[in-house]
Every structure is written in C-alpha cells, then in structure tokens.
C-alpha positions as CSV (number, residue, x, y, z in Angstrom):
1,M,3.1,-1.9,12.6
2,S,1.4,-3.6,15.4
3,E,0.4,-7.2,15.2
4,A,-2.6,-9.1,16.4
5,A,-4.5,-12.1,15.4
6,D,-8.0,-13.4,15.9
7,V,-8.2,-17.1,15.1
8,R,-11.6,-18.7,15.0
9,P,-12.8,-22.1,13.9
10,S,-13.1,-22.5,10.2
11,T,-14.1,-25.2,7.8
12,T,-11.6,-24.0,5.3
13,R,-7.9,-24.9,5.8
14,P,-5.8,-21.7,6.0
15,T,-3.1,-21.3,3.4
16,A,0.5,-20.4,4.3
17,A,-0.1,-16.9,3.0
18,A,-3.0,-16.4,5.4
19,S,-1.0,-17.8,8.2
20,A,1.7,-15.3,7.5
21,S,-0.5,-12.5,8.7
22,S,-1.2,-14.1,12.1
23,I,0.7,-14.6,15.3
24,D,0.2,-16.4,18.5
25,V,-1.7,-14.0,20.7
26,S,-0.7,-15.9,23.8
27,K,2.9,-14.8,23.2
28,R,1.9,-11.2,22.9
29,D,3.5,-8.5,25.2
30,L,1.0,-5.6,25.3
31,T,3.7,-3.4,26.8
32,L,5.4,-3.4,23.5
33,D,2.2,-2.3,21.8
34,L,2.2,0.6,24.2
35,A,5.8,1.4,23.5
36,R,5.2,1.4,19.7
37,V,2.3,3.8,20.1
38,F,4.4,6.0,22.3
39,C,7.2,6.1,19.8
40,V,4.9,7.3,17.0
41,L,3.1,9.9,19.1
42,L,6.5,11.2,20.3
43,V,7.5,11.6,16.6
44,V,4.3,13.6,16.1
45,V,5.1,15.9,19.1
46,I,8.7,16.4,17.9
47,H,7.6,17.3,14.4
48,L,5.0,19.7,15.8
49,L,7.8,21.5,17.6
50,M,10.1,21.4,14.6
51,V,7.7,22.9,12.1
52,G,7.1,26.7,12.3
53,V,5.0,28.3,9.6
54,G,4.7,32.1,9.7
55,A,4.8,35.3,7.6
56,G,8.1,37.0,7.0
57,S,8.7,40.8,7.1
58,D,7.8,41.0,3.4
59,G,4.6,39.1,4.0
60,A,5.8,35.9,2.3
61,I,5.3,32.6,4.0
62,E,8.4,31.3,5.8
63,V,9.0,27.8,7.2
64,S,11.4,27.5,10.2
65,R,12.5,24.9,12.6
66,P,12.0,26.4,16.1
67,L,12.9,23.2,18.0
68,E,16.3,22.8,16.4
69,A,17.2,26.4,17.2
70,Q,17.0,25.7,20.9
71,P,20.4,25.4,22.7
72,W,19.3,22.3,24.5
73,F,18.0,20.5,21.3
74,A,21.1,18.4,20.5
75,P,21.5,16.9,24.0
76,A,17.8,16.3,24.2
77,T,18.0,14.1,21.1
78,W,19.9,11.5,23.2
79,A,16.5,10.8,24.9
80,G,14.2,12.0,22.1
81,Q,15.7,9.9,19.2
82,I,13.5,6.9,19.7
83,M,13.7,5.2,16.3
84,P,16.2,2.7,17.6
85,L,13.6,1.6,20.2
86,F,11.1,1.3,17.4
87,F,13.4,-1.1,15.5
88,V,14.0,-3.1,18.8
89,V,10.2,-3.5,19.3
90,G,9.9,-4.3,15.6
91,G,12.5,-7.0,16.0
92,F,10.5,-8.5,18.9
93,A,7.3,-8.5,16.8
94,S,9.1,-9.8,13.7
95,I,10.7,-12.9,15.2
96,T,7.5,-13.6,17.1
97,A,5.4,-13.5,13.9
98,W,8.1,-15.5,12.0
99,R,8.1,-18.3,14.6
100,S,4.3,-18.4,14.7
101,L,4.3,-18.7,10.9
102,V,6.9,-21.5,10.9
103,R,4.7,-23.4,13.4
104,R,1.8,-23.1,10.9
105,G,3.9,-24.4,8.1
106,G,4.6,-21.1,6.4
107,S,7.8,-20.2,4.5
108,G,10.1,-17.3,4.3
109,T,8.5,-16.2,1.0
110,D,5.1,-16.1,2.8
111,Y,6.5,-13.9,5.5
112,V,8.2,-11.5,3.2
113,R,5.2,-11.2,0.9
114,N,2.9,-10.4,3.8
115,R,5.2,-7.9,5.5
116,V,6.3,-6.0,2.4
117,L,2.7,-5.8,1.3
118,R,1.7,-4.3,4.7
119,L,4.4,-1.6,4.2
120,A,3.7,-0.9,0.5
121,Q,0.0,-0.6,0.8
122,P,-0.2,2.5,3.1
123,A,2.6,4.1,1.2
124,L,0.8,4.0,-2.2
125,P,-1.9,6.6,-1.4
126,L,0.6,8.9,0.1
127,F,2.8,8.9,-3.1
128,V,-0.4,9.5,-5.1
129,F,-1.2,12.4,-2.8
130,Y,2.1,14.0,-3.5
131,V,1.6,13.6,-7.3
132,V,-1.7,15.5,-6.9
133,V,-0.3,18.2,-4.6
134,I,3.0,18.9,-6.5
135,G,1.3,18.6,-9.9
136,G,-1.6,20.9,-8.7
137,A,0.8,23.4,-7.3
138,R,2.7,23.6,-10.6
139,L,-0.6,24.1,-12.5
140,L,-1.6,26.8,-10.1
141,D,1.8,28.5,-10.4
142,V,2.5,28.3,-6.7
143,D,6.0,29.4,-5.6
144,P,8.2,26.4,-6.4
145,S,10.6,27.1,-3.6
146,L,7.8,27.1,-1.0
147,V,6.3,23.9,-2.5
148,D,9.8,22.2,-2.3
149,V,10.3,23.2,1.3
150,A,6.9,21.9,2.3
151,V,7.0,18.6,0.3
152,V,10.6,17.8,1.3
153,G,9.8,18.3,4.9
154,A,6.5,16.5,4.8
155,A,7.9,13.4,3.0
156,S,11.0,13.1,5.2
157,P,9.6,10.3,7.4
158,L,9.5,8.0,4.4
159,W,13.1,7.0,5.1
160,F,11.6,4.6,7.7
161,L,9.8,2.6,5.0
162,A,13.0,2.0,3.1
163,S,14.9,0.8,6.2
164,Y,12.1,-1.2,7.6
165,T,11.3,-2.9,4.3
166,L,14.9,-4.0,4.1
167,C,14.9,-5.4,7.6
168,Q,11.6,-7.2,7.1
169,A,12.7,-8.8,3.9
170,L,15.7,-10.3,5.7
171,V,13.8,-11.5,8.8
172,P,13.7,-15.2,7.8
173,W,17.4,-15.3,7.1
174,M,18.4,-13.2,10.2
175,A,16.1,-15.3,12.4
176,G,17.8,-18.4,11.2
177,W,21.2,-17.0,11.8
178,H,20.1,-15.8,15.3
179,T,19.0,-19.3,16.1
180,R,22.2,-20.9,15.0
181,A,24.7,-18.3,16.3
182,P,23.1,-15.4,18.2
183,R,26.4,-14.0,19.6
184,A,28.3,-14.3,16.3
185,T,25.4,-12.6,14.5
186,L,25.7,-9.6,16.8
187,G,29.4,-9.6,16.5
188,V,29.5,-9.7,12.7
189,L,26.9,-6.9,12.4
190,L,28.7,-4.7,14.9
191,V,32.0,-5.1,13.0
192,G,30.1,-4.2,9.8
193,V,28.8,-1.0,11.4
194,V,32.3,0.0,12.6
195,V,34.0,-0.8,9.3
196,V,31.3,1.1,7.2
197,D,31.6,4.2,9.5
198,A,35.4,4.1,9.4
199,A,35.3,4.0,5.6
200,R,32.7,6.7,5.4
201,Y,34.4,9.2,7.7
202,S,38.0,8.4,6.5
203,T,37.1,9.0,2.9
204,A,34.5,11.7,3.4
205,V,32.2,9.8,1.0
206,T,28.8,9.9,2.8
207,E,27.3,7.4,0.4
208,I,29.4,4.6,1.8
209,G,27.3,5.0,5.0
210,L,24.3,3.7,3.1
211,L,25.6,0.2,3.7
212,N,24.7,0.8,7.3
213,L,21.0,0.7,6.4
214,L,21.8,-3.0,6.6
215,F,24.3,-3.3,9.4
216,V,22.9,-0.8,11.9
217,W,19.2,-1.5,11.5
218,L,19.7,-5.3,11.3
219,L,21.8,-5.1,14.4
220,V,19.1,-3.1,16.3
221,Q,16.5,-5.6,15.0
222,Q,18.6,-8.5,16.4
223,I,18.5,-6.8,19.8
224,G,14.7,-7.1,19.5
225,F,15.2,-10.8,18.8
226,W,17.2,-11.1,22.1
227,Y,14.4,-9.2,23.9
228,A,11.9,-11.7,22.5
229,D,14.1,-14.6,23.7
230,G,13.9,-13.2,27.3
231,W,17.5,-12.2,27.6
232,F,16.7,-8.8,29.0
233,A,14.0,-10.3,31.3
234,A,16.7,-12.6,32.7
235,R,19.0,-9.7,33.8
236,R,18.8,-8.2,37.2
237,W,17.5,-4.6,37.4
238,W,20.9,-3.2,38.4
239,T,22.5,-5.0,35.5
240,L,20.0,-3.3,33.1
241,V,20.7,0.1,34.7
242,L,24.4,-0.4,34.4
243,M,24.1,-1.5,30.8
244,A,22.0,1.5,29.9
245,A,24.4,3.9,31.7
246,I,27.4,2.4,29.9
247,A,25.6,2.7,26.5
248,Y,24.7,6.3,27.1
249,A,28.2,7.1,28.5
250,A,29.6,5.6,25.2
251,L,27.9,8.4,23.3
252,V,30.2,11.0,25.0
253,P,33.5,9.9,23.4
254,L,31.8,8.9,20.2
255,T,30.4,12.5,19.8
256,D,33.2,14.4,21.5
257,A,36.4,12.7,20.2
258,G,34.8,10.7,17.5
259,P,33.4,11.8,14.2
260,Y,29.7,11.6,15.1
261,S,27.3,14.4,15.6
262,I,26.1,15.2,19.1
263,D,22.7,15.6,17.5
264,M,21.3,12.1,17.2
265,L,19.1,13.2,14.2
266,G,22.4,13.9,12.4
267,N,23.4,10.3,13.0
268,L,20.1,9.0,11.5
269,N,20.6,9.0,7.7
270,P,22.8,7.2,6.9
271,P,22.6,5.5,10.3
272,T,25.7,5.3,12.4
273,L,27.2,3.5,15.5
274,P,25.6,5.9,18.1
275,L,22.2,4.5,17.2
276,V,23.3,1.1,18.2
277,A,24.3,2.4,21.6
278,L,20.9,4.1,21.9
279,A,19.2,0.9,21.0
280,V,20.9,-1.0,23.8
281,A,20.1,1.7,26.3
282,Q,16.5,2.0,25.2
283,A,16.0,-1.8,25.3
284,C,17.2,-1.8,28.9
285,V,15.0,1.1,29.9
286,L,12.0,-0.5,28.2
287,R,12.6,-3.7,30.3
288,L,13.0,-1.7,33.5
289,L,9.7,0.1,32.8
290,R,7.8,-3.0,32.0
291,P,6.1,-3.4,35.4
292,V,4.8,0.2,35.1
293,L,3.8,-0.3,31.5
294,A,2.0,-3.6,32.3
295,R,-0.1,-1.9,35.0
296,I,-1.0,0.8,32.5
297,M,-2.0,-1.8,29.9
298,N,-4.2,-3.6,32.5
299,T,-6.6,-0.7,32.3
300,H,-9.4,-0.8,29.7
301,A,-8.8,2.9,28.8
302,A,-5.1,2.2,27.9
303,R,-6.0,-0.9,25.9
304,G,-8.7,0.9,24.0
305,V,-6.4,3.8,23.1
306,V,-3.5,1.5,22.1
307,F,-5.9,-0.7,20.0
308,V,-7.4,2.3,18.2
309,L,-4.1,3.9,17.4
310,G,-2.3,0.6,16.8
311,T,-4.7,-0.3,13.9
312,R,-3.9,3.1,12.4
313,L,-0.3,3.5,13.4
314,M,1.3,3.5,9.9
315,T,-1.4,6.1,8.8
316,V,-0.5,8.3,11.7
317,Y,3.2,8.1,11.0
318,L,2.9,8.7,7.2
319,W,0.3,11.4,7.2
320,H,1.0,13.5,10.3
321,L,3.5,15.8,8.7
322,P,1.4,16.7,5.7
323,V,-1.5,17.4,8.1
324,I,0.8,19.5,10.3
325,L,1.8,21.6,7.3
326,I,-1.9,21.9,6.2
327,V,-3.0,23.0,9.6
328,S,-0.2,25.5,10.0
329,G,-0.9,27.0,6.6
330,A,-4.6,27.2,7.3
331,A,-3.9,28.9,10.7
332,L,-2.2,31.8,8.8
333,L,-5.7,32.8,7.6
334,V,-6.7,33.4,11.2
335,P,-4.0,35.7,12.8
336,V,-4.8,34.8,16.4
337,A,-4.5,31.1,15.5
338,S,-1.0,31.5,14.1
339,P,1.4,33.1,16.6
340,A,5.0,33.8,15.4
341,P,7.0,30.6,15.4
342,A,9.2,30.2,18.5
343,S,7.3,32.9,20.4
344,P,5.9,32.1,23.9
345,A,2.4,32.0,22.4
346,W,3.5,29.5,19.8
347,W,5.0,27.2,22.3
348,W,1.9,27.3,24.4
349,S,-0.2,26.6,21.3
350,R,1.5,23.3,20.6
351,P,-0.7,21.1,22.9
352,I,-3.8,22.4,21.1
353,A,-2.1,21.9,17.8
354,F,-1.3,18.3,18.8
355,V,-4.9,17.5,19.5
356,V,-6.1,19.2,16.3
357,V,-3.5,17.3,14.2
358,L,-4.2,14.0,15.8
359,A,-8.0,14.5,15.3
360,L,-7.5,15.3,11.6
361,V,-5.1,12.4,11.0
362,F,-7.7,10.2,12.6
363,A,-10.2,11.6,10.2
364,V,-7.9,11.0,7.3
365,S,-7.5,7.4,8.5
366,F,-11.1,6.7,7.6
367,V,-10.2,7.4,4.0
368,V,-6.7,5.9,3.7
369,A,-6.5,3.4,6.6
370,R,-8.1,0.7,4.4
371,W,-4.7,0.5,2.8
372,E,-3.2,-0.3,6.2
373,A,-5.8,-2.9,7.0
374,P,-4.9,-6.6,6.5
375,R,-6.0,-8.3,3.3
376,M,-7.2,-11.8,2.8
377,L,-4.5,-13.3,0.6
378,G,-4.4,-16.2,-1.7
379,A,-1.5,-18.4,-2.8
380,T,1.9,-16.8,-2.4
381,P,3.7,-15.9,-5.7
382,S,7.1,-17.5,-6.4
383,T,10.2,-16.4,-4.4
384,V,11.5,-14.6,-7.5
385,V,8.3,-12.6,-7.9
386,V,8.1,-11.7,-4.2
387,A,11.8,-10.6,-4.3
388,A,11.2,-8.4,-7.3
389,A,8.1,-6.8,-5.7
390,T,10.1,-6.2,-2.6
391,V,12.7,-4.3,-4.6
392,L,9.9,-2.2,-6.2
393,A,8.5,-1.4,-2.8
394,F,11.9,-0.4,-1.4
395,V,13.0,1.9,-4.3
396,P,10.4,4.7,-3.8
397,P,11.1,5.5,-0.1
398,F,14.8,5.0,-0.7
399,A,14.7,7.5,-3.5
400,V,12.9,10.0,-1.2
401,M,15.5,9.5,1.5
402,E,18.4,10.1,-1.0
403,W,17.0,12.8,-3.3
404,Y,13.9,14.1,-1.5
405,M,10.4,14.1,-2.8
406,D,9.6,15.8,-6.1
407,L,7.1,15.2,-8.9
408,P,9.2,12.6,-10.8
409,I,9.8,10.6,-7.7
410,A,6.2,10.9,-6.6
411,I,5.0,9.6,-10.0
412,L,7.7,6.8,-10.2
413,G,6.9,5.8,-6.6
414,S,3.2,5.6,-7.3
415,V,3.8,3.3,-10.3
416,L,6.3,1.0,-8.6
417,L,4.3,0.7,-5.4
418,A,1.1,0.0,-7.4
419,I,2.8,-2.8,-9.2
420,A,4.2,-4.2,-5.9
421,V,0.8,-4.1,-4.2
422,L,-0.8,-5.7,-7.2
423,V,1.7,-8.5,-7.5
424,L,1.9,-9.2,-3.8
425,G,-1.8,-9.0,-3.2
426,R,-2.9,-11.2,-6.0
427,G,-4.4,-14.6,-5.4
428,R,-7.7,-16.5,-5.5
429,A,-10.0,-15.5,-2.6
430,D,-11.4,-19.1,-2.4
431,T,-8.0,-20.4,-1.3
432,V,-7.9,-18.2,1.8
433,S,-9.1,-19.2,5.2
434,R,-12.0,-17.1,6.5
435,G,-10.9,-17.9,10.0
436,V,-7.8,-15.9,10.2
437,D,-7.8,-12.2,10.9
438,A,-4.9,-9.9,11.6
439,A,-3.8,-6.3,12.1
440,V,-0.3,-4.9,11.8
C-alpha cells in the first residue's frame, strides 16, 4: 500500500515484471506516505471506539457499537470518513508507478499482475485464518450467533480489497484516458456516479449501486492522478480553501434534501456521490497541509515510523479488527481490564487499548507480513491469465462485502486467492533482476 524502490547496479537485465514493482524514488512525495499511514491508523482508532465487548445482564457476551450511539457520530463522519483520501493518495501512487513502469518498458499486464498480487498475497492468510476460526468454533460448539457477530464485524474491512483491486486492474487504461482527455474522463465518471445513484434510489434496488464501485472509486482515483500532475499544487491557497468549503457545503443539500445518509459510513457500500465531494475536499486539505507534513517528514523519527508502518500497512489494516476482538474478549477474563462499553472508564481505556492492539498487530506482522513483502517475479503470464487471476482475487473480498464472512466464503476465498497468488507469482527466478527491490 506504500511504494518504494531501491535500485542498485546489476549485471542482470531486469524483466518487465521486475520493473513493475519499482518506481522512481526521485518522484516520491513522502507527505503522501505520512497521509497513508495516518489514514490506516485513524481507521484503527475508529474501530477501537466502535467495538464494545462486555457481559450482559444474563452474563452472556454482548457486542455493541458505542461510537455509533453518540449523537455527534454522524456529523463527525464528515471528517472521520477518510477512505476517499486513501483512494486519492492511491491514485497518486498508482499513476506514478505506472509512468515509471512505462519508462522501463513494462506493459499494462505487468502492472496489473504486480498490483493484484500485492493485494491478493496478504489477503490469503487472513481467509485461511477465518477458515480455522469459524471451523474451530463449530467443532467446539461455540454460540453461532456470537461467532457470526464477531466474524462479520472483523471481516468488514475486506470491502476495500474488492474496490482497490478493481481500481488497480484498470490503472493502465484509466491512465491512458487521463493523458488523452483528463477533463472528459472526470466528466464521464461523474455522470456515471449520478446516473447510478439516481437509478438506485428511484428504484429502491440497492444492488444497482454496485456499479459505483467502478464510477465512484475510479473518479476518486482520477483525482489522485490530477494531484500527481501538480494541478492542486498550482492552485493558490485560498482557491483550495474555497474548493474544500464548497465540497463540504455540497454535502448539506445532498444529505438534507437528497437521498443520502448524513452518516458517511452509510454512503460507503455501495459508494455514493457524497464520497466524491469528500475526496475533493480532502485532496484540497492534504495539499494545504503539505508544508506542515513536509516538516514532519524531515525528521528522522517520523520517517522511521512511517517506514516501519508503511512496510506493514496492509497487515495492520487487515488484521487490526480480529486483534481488537481478541483483545476485548481476553480482557473479559480480567474484570478491571474490561470496563462496561460506553462507560467513562471504557472511553479512558481506549488509548491504552490502541497501544496494546498496535503492538499485537505488529507482532502478528512478523508471522504474516511476509505475504505483504514484495516478491522477485519472473516472466509475466499472458494477459488472459492475468485477467483471470484478477477476477479470482476480486471475488473473495467482494463476496464478503455483499454476503458477509462465513465458513463457505472463507473456504472459497482461500482457494481462489491461493490460485491467484500461485498463477500471478509463478516464473523462473533466473529471469529476474537481483538489482530491483520494492515495497508496497
């Protein structure tokens, strides 16, 4: 999810596949690495506040959502829903990596193979984990309703993999369209968003909104392309402030007179037009904060933290909710460590819980982060094979997004992801340059 390259002299000529995993470091904007880490850590904080595990009056374990019960929660999501920013930053990183690959003689198939593999690899052990957990719970005759609540909640962030895999698979095509007609690209995608939303809300058929997995997130990704081109950098500060203000102000009629939820989490799956407004506002704010972020990234401490977390960012994102639930469940064994959810003591315990969860996720990363690490790749398979593997990688997280995690989906997802990783990762090691190293 972050990108870096270390290019050293080599006596072996790098293949296109190897080039696909590297980008030009001289073009790197470290403030975006900081923004990416901030986004993921904020997601961890929000989920820590949303998950309350306690004992009911009958002694049974109950799972609640304390944060959502707060009267200020819905308005707070206008600032706290930062997934559009993540796709903007991802768009910047994607087009930068794509252009670097093209300069090295790589192809669209090389790009898609590498990016999809980097998303499928870390997802595979997580799906296997759910097979073990759900299967084990059934064998031990654990209350199925409790298992369902825990697993459905813990697996909910997997929607991101479906959406991001889709966007990454289309980067070569969208980058070409952006180069030829950048304004028309934005216009067509925006019209698509509006038409899909109109059809969805006028017919009350929610499934129509799934088309906006394409239109909304591709449009937000394109905003990242514009950011990479320097469009936001060329705007005066007051222009960016005005644009952000207009974008946020647009949310008022959209959520008041329009059909959209005032809670931005309610506009997430399927994605809707308000997320586009948030993306524009957040891109402007990111650019306005760039001088401050640059000063922070000029410190060794900040670079060290961002580097360490950046190399494990997908692991942190995918595994933090399972760890949160495990920690919360274990705390029930120690009464003083498990105050009643939403109580003052519970709120005050959240910073401690954050440190504990982050430490445990970091420990987990030593076991599973090898699946996030870059691989030395051989010759790229054919376009048809890469396209088929991309579909296999997309289906499991999409199935979780639509039907929630359960044992059949966990098993199917493990199989499909294993096939995708095997197909995309194959190749002869002797065809790969030893001089190219990368981290995403």
